C-alpha positions in Angstrom: -43.5 26.6 -49.2 -44.6 24.6 -46.2 -44.2 26.5 -42.9 -42.6 24.0 -40.5 -40.1 24.1 -37.8 -36.7 23.6 -39.4 -34.2 24.0 -36.6 -31.9 21.5 -38.4 -28.3 20.8 -37.7 -25.9 21.9 -40.4 -24.6 19.2 -42.9 -21.3 18.7 -41.1 -22.9 18.2 -37.7 -25.4 15.7 -39.3 -22.6 13.7 -40.9 -20.7 13.5 -37.7 -23.7 12.4 -35.7 -24.7 9.8 -38.3 -21.3 8.2 -38.1 -21.6 8.0 -34.3 -25.2 7.1 -33.9 -24.8 3.3 -34.0 -21.8 3.3 -31.7 -23.0 1.6 -28.5 -19.8 2.4 -26.6 -20.8 3.8 -23.2 -18.6 6.9 -23.5 -19.9 7.7 -27.0 -23.5 7.2 -25.9 -23.1 9.5 -22.9 -21.3 12.1 -25.0 -24.0 12.1 -27.7 -26.8 12.2 -25.2 -25.1 15.2 -23.5 -24.6 16.9 -26.8 -28.2 16.3 -28.0 -29.5 17.6 -24.7 -27.4 20.7 -25.1 -28.7 21.3 -28.6 -32.3 21.1 -27.3 -35.0 21.6 -30.0 -32.4 21.6 -32.8 -31.7 17.9 -32.1 -35.3 16.7 -32.5 -35.9 17.1 -36.3 -32.6 15.4 -37.0 -33.3 12.4 -34.7 -36.9 12.1 -35.8 -35.8 12.2 -39.5 -33.3 9.4 -38.9 -35.9 7.4 -36.8 -38.3 7.4 -39.8 -35.6 7.0 -42.5 -34.8 4.0 -44.6 -31.7 2.8 -42.6 -33.3 0.5 -40.1 -30.2 0.2 -37.9 -29.7 3.9 -37.5 -33.5 4.4 -37.1 -33.4 2.0 -34.1 -30.6 4.0 -32.5 -32.3 7.3 -33.2 -35.4 6.1 -31.4 -33.3 5.1 -28.4 -31.9 8.7 -28.2 -35.4 10.1 -28.6 -36.7 8.0 -25.7 -33.7 8.8 -23.5 -34.1 12.5 -24.2 -37.9 12.3 -23.6 -38.4 14.0 -27.0 -41.9 13.6 -28.3 -42.1 12.0 -31.8 -45.2 13.4 -33.5 -44.9 11.1 -36.5 -45.0 8.0 -34.2 -47.9 9.6 -32.3 -49.9 10.0 -35.5 -49.1 6.5 -36.7 -50.2 5.2 -33.2 -53.5 7.2 -33.7 -54.0 5.5 -37.1 -53.4 2.1 -35.7 -55.6 2.7 -32.6 -58.9 2.8 -34.6 -60.1 5.4 -32.1 -60.7 8.0 -34.7 -61.9 11.4 -33.5 -61.8 14.3 -35.9 -60.3 17.1 -33.8 -57.6 14.9 -32.2 -56.7 13.5 -35.6 -56.5 16.9 -37.3 -54.2 18.3 -34.5 -52.0 15.2 -34.5 -51.6 15.4 -38.3 -50.6 19.1 -38.0 -48.1 18.3 -35.3 -46.2 16.0 -37.7 -44.8 19.1 -39.4 -45.1 21.5 -36.5 -44.0 19.5 -33.4 -44.4 22.4 -31.0 -47.9 23.3 -32.2 -50.0 24.8 -29.5 -53.1 22.5 -29.6 -54.6 24.5 -26.7 -54.5 27.7 -28.8 -56.3 25.9 -31.6 -59.0 24.6 -29.3 -59.4 28.1 -27.7 -59.9 29.6 -31.2 -62.6 27.1 -32.0 -64.2 27.7 -28.6 -64.2 31.5 -29.2 -65.9 31.0 -32.6 -68.5 28.7 -31.0 -69.1 31.1 -28.2 -70.0 33.8 -30.6 -72.3 31.5 -32.5 -74.1 30.6 -29.2 -74.6 34.4 -28.6 -76.5 34.7 -31.9 -78.5 31.4 -31.9 -82.1 32.0 -30.7 -83.8 28.9 -29.4 -85.8 27.1 -30.6 -83.9 27.1 -33.9 -83.9 24.6 -36.7 -80.6 23.1 -37.9 -80.7 25.3 -41.0 -81.2 28.4 -38.9 -78.2 27.5 -36.7 -76.1 26.9 -39.8 -77.0 30.4 -41.0 -75.5 31.7 -37.8 -72.4 29.6 -38.2 -72.1 31.0 -41.8 -72.4 34.6 -40.5 -69.7 34.1 -37.8 -67.2 31.9 -39.7 -67.4 33.6 -43.2 -68.4 37.1 -42.4 -67.2 38.0 -38.9 -64.1 35.8 -38.9 -63.4 35.9 -42.6 -62.8 32.3 -43.4 -62.6 31.6 -47.1 -61.4 29.2 -49.7 -57.8 29.7 -50.9 -58.5 30.0 -54.6 -55.3 31.9 -55.3 -52.9 29.3 -53.7 -55.0 26.2 -53.7 -52.1 23.8 -53.6 -50.3 25.5 -50.7 -49.7 22.6 -48.2 -50.6 25.0 -45.3 -54.2 24.8 -46.5 -54.5 21.3 -45.0 -53.3 21.9 -41.5 -55.9 22.9 -38.8 -53.6 25.3 -37.0 -52.6 27.1 -40.2 -56.3 27.3 -41.4 -57.3 28.8 -38.1 -54.4 31.3 -38.1 -54.7 32.3 -41.8 -58.5 31.8 -42.0 -58.2 30.2 -45.4 -58.0 26.6 -46.6 -59.3 23.8 -48.8 -62.9 22.4 -49.0 -61.8 19.6 -46.7 -60.0 21.7 -44.0 -62.7 24.4 -44.0 -65.3 21.7 -43.6 -63.4 20.3 -40.6 -63.4 23.8 -39.0 -67.2 24.0 -39.7 -67.8 20.6 -38.1 -65.7 21.3 -35.0 -67.5 24.6 -34.4 -70.9 23.0 -35.0 -70.1 20.3 -32.5 -69.3 22.8 -29.9 -72.8 24.4 -30.2 -74.5 21.0 -30.1 -75.2 20.8 -33.8 -74.2 17.3 -35.1 -73.3 17.6 -38.7 -71.4 15.2 -40.9 -68.4 15.3 -43.3 -69.3 14.4 -46.9 -66.5 13.6 -49.2 -67.8 14.0 -52.7 -65.7 13.0 -55.8 -63.4 16.0 -56.3 -65.0 18.2 -53.6 -65.7 18.2 -49.9 -68.8 19.5 -48.1 -70.7 19.3 -44.8 -74.0 17.4 -44.5 -76.9 18.1 -42.3 -79.4 15.3 -41.9 -81.3 16.7 -38.9 -84.2 18.5 -40.6 -86.9 16.8 -42.6 -84.9 17.3 -45.8 -81.1 16.9 -45.7 -79.1 19.8 -47.0 -75.4 20.4 -47.6 -73.0 23.3 -46.7 -70.1 24.3 -49.0 -67.6 25.7 -46.6 -65.2 26.5 -49.5 -67.9 28.7 -51.0 -68.6 30.7 -47.8 -71.2 28.3 -46.5 -73.6 28.2 -49.5 -76.5 25.7 -48.9 -77.2 23.1 -51.5 -79.8 20.4 -51.8 -79.2 16.9 -53.2 -80.3 17.9 -56.7 -77.9 20.8 -56.8 -75.0 18.5 -55.6 -75.8 16.1 -58.4 -75.9 18.9 -61.0 -72.5 20.1 -59.8 -71.1 16.6 -60.1 -72.5 16.2 -63.7 -71.0 19.5 -64.6 -67.6 18.0 -63.7 -68.3 15.0 -65.9 -69.0 12.7 -63.0 -71.9 10.2 -62.7 -73.6 10.9 -59.4 -74.4 8.1 -57.0 -76.7 8.3 -54.0 -73.9 7.0 -51.9 -71.9 10.2 -52.7 -74.2 12.0 -50.2 -73.5 9.6 -47.4 -71.4 10.7 -44.4 -67.7 10.0 -44.7 -66.0 8.2 -41.8 -63.4 10.2 -39.9 -60.7 7.7 -41.0 -61.5 8.5 -44.6 -61.5 12.2 -43.9 -58.0 12.2 -42.4 -56.7 9.8 -45.1 -58.0 12.1 -47.8 -56.3 15.0 -46.2 -53.0 13.0 -46.3 -53.6 12.3 -50.0 -54.1 16.0 -50.6 -50.8 16.7 -48.8 -48.9 14.1 -50.9 -50.0 16.0 -54.1 -49.6 19.5 -52.7 -46.2 18.9 -51.1 -44.9 17.3 -54.3 -46.1 20.4 -56.2 -44.3 22.6 -53.6 -41.1 20.7 -53.9 -41.5 19.3 -50.3 -40.6 15.8 -51.4 -39.7 14.5 -47.9 -43.0 15.6 -46.6 -44.8 14.1 -49.6 -43.2 10.8 -48.8 -44.2 11.1 -45.1 -47.9 11.8 -45.9 -47.8 8.9 -48.5 -46.7 6.6 -45.6 -49.7 7.8 -43.6 -52.0 6.9 -46.5 -50.4 3.5 -46.7 -50.8 3.0 -42.9 -54.5 3.9 -43.0 -55.0 1.3 -45.8 -53.0 -1.4 -44.1 -54.8 -0.8 -40.7 -58.2 -0.9 -42.4 -57.3 -4.2 -44.2 -56.0 -5.8 -41.0 -59.1 -5.0 -39.1 -61.6 -5.6 -41.9 -60.6 -9.3 -42.1 -63.0 -11.7 -40.4 
């Protein structure tokens, strides 16, 4: 099951608050504000759930309480990120993770990535080719730190969240590729995400011949012909465009699509609905801004 903060109010409390939420009487408002403030973190999931629910009237009032209580709304923040068009991989991955873990320690995630990169820098001897540097990343990530693909529980939603992947050192092809990219960037190695049909890898276009890193398979290097052979083995018709870098927007949207499927399989239907709304927002934002 998805590991999220679930400091929820009990059903009786929720029912009472829902009846009072749209009451704009000054006394009721002051009383509810005081009560929510006393509840502290337990009030946040309830108010945020109503704020993003189907009842638009109650949603408006829930947002008012969130603003008055100065409670951060991670879902709204991620939606704002989507609409901003300022897509940066690390920021987007952390904001996505915060939608299910509002009190996520982003600083701790960045520190973990910094530590991995620092170890890589210790082992990189300059001058080194990009391939040689990637060999060092493979040693540190997959042998020293033990990152690996979660074959046993592939559909566990935790496999898609950056904080969980760093803590558990296991994940999906996409999330492990994100970790690889973020560490590579910290050592000055500019690699690219590559979203193949049915798989996700990291691309290096810096040497004379491009090569690709399969982070799910402990960093195995593959050339273009090997990638095409793999696709044909999965009954797919390879296209040269399959090897092109994938935009950050598409990487994050694909992660959300994975979460829709995996949360549904895990019975986390509300979360599946939430991630589906993110997919829709990515599409709507792209369409709005692609118009001449």
